[in-house]
N, C-alpha and C positions, 0 to 999 in steps of 0.2 A: 029188414029194410035194404040191406046191402045187395042181396040177390035180385031184388026188384030193380035197383039202380043198374046192375049189370045187364039185366034183360033189356032195359030201356036203352042203354048205351049200344047194345048189339043191334037193336032195331034201327037206331039212328045211323050206325055204320053201314048196315045192309042197305038202307034207303039211299044213302049218299053214293054207295057203290053202284046201285042200280041206275041212279040218275046219270052217272058218267059213262056207262057201258055203250049206249048208242053212238057216242061221239068217238069211240076208239075204233081203230082198224085192227082186223085180225079175226080170230074165231074163238068161240068158247070151248073149253075142254076141261073136264074134271072139276067143275066149279071155279076154275081160274080163267083168266083171260090170256090168250096166247097172242104174242106179237111176232110176226114173221121175221123182221129184221132185228139184228143184234143191237142192244143199247150202246151208245158211245161210252168211252172210258169215264169212270166217275171223276167228278171235279174235285180238286183239292180245296178243303175248307179249313180256315184258321179257327181253332177251338181253344177257348180260354177255360181253364179249370174253374168250375163253379160248385162250391161245396153243397152237397145235398141234391145235386142234379146229375143226370147222365145225358151225354150228347148223342142224339140219333142222327146219323149222317144223312146228308141229302141223297137224292136218287133221281134217276131219269124216269119220267113218265111219258106216256104216249097218248095224250088227250085228243089227238086229231090225226092229221097226216104227217106230223113230224114229232121228233123227240123234244121234250121240254124239261128243264132242270127244276126240281123242287128242292129248295134249300133245306138244310138240316135245322134241327131245333133241340132245345133242352126239354127233358121231362124229369119229373121228380123221381129220386131214387125210391126203390121199394125195399124195405127191410128183408134181409135173407134171400134176395133175388138178384140176378144179373140179367142185363139186357142182351139178347142175341140179335145182331143186326139183320135186317132184311136183305134180300139178294135177288138178282136175276138168275134164273136157272135155264139152261138149255134143255128143252124137252121135245124130242122128235125133231120136226123141222122149224120149231119156233122157240120163243123165250117166254117164261112165265115169272111174274114177280111173286116171291115168297115173303110175306110180311114178317117184320121183326116181332119178337115176343119176349116176354119175361119168363125166366125159368128159375128153379130153386138153386141156391148157391151151394148146396151140399156137394162136397167133392171137388169144388172149384177153388183153386188157390189164386188169390189176388195179391200181386206184388206191386209195391209203390216204386216206380222207376225214376222218381224225381231226384 
């Protein structure tokens, strides 16, 4: 049952991505969308510790002719995994958004700095 749910979620994400592509400016490359101008510096967000959740920082998107800020949000923690933030990467003469992802916690040391 779980693999079917994952496939359905992937189809929904792919459909949502395809629906936004015509409104973006730039060119497609390697399955990602390339934006020619660099994103503005990330905005500072106030984050409150929320047990059982991880904060996914906001990011700049480029839905039309200018940059727009998409606020961060909480997602549920996943046992034995850590969240790796998404980022804008410079590739060639443009910039590509690399989505955040979950990865195994093995080998990662987490320290509480409170």
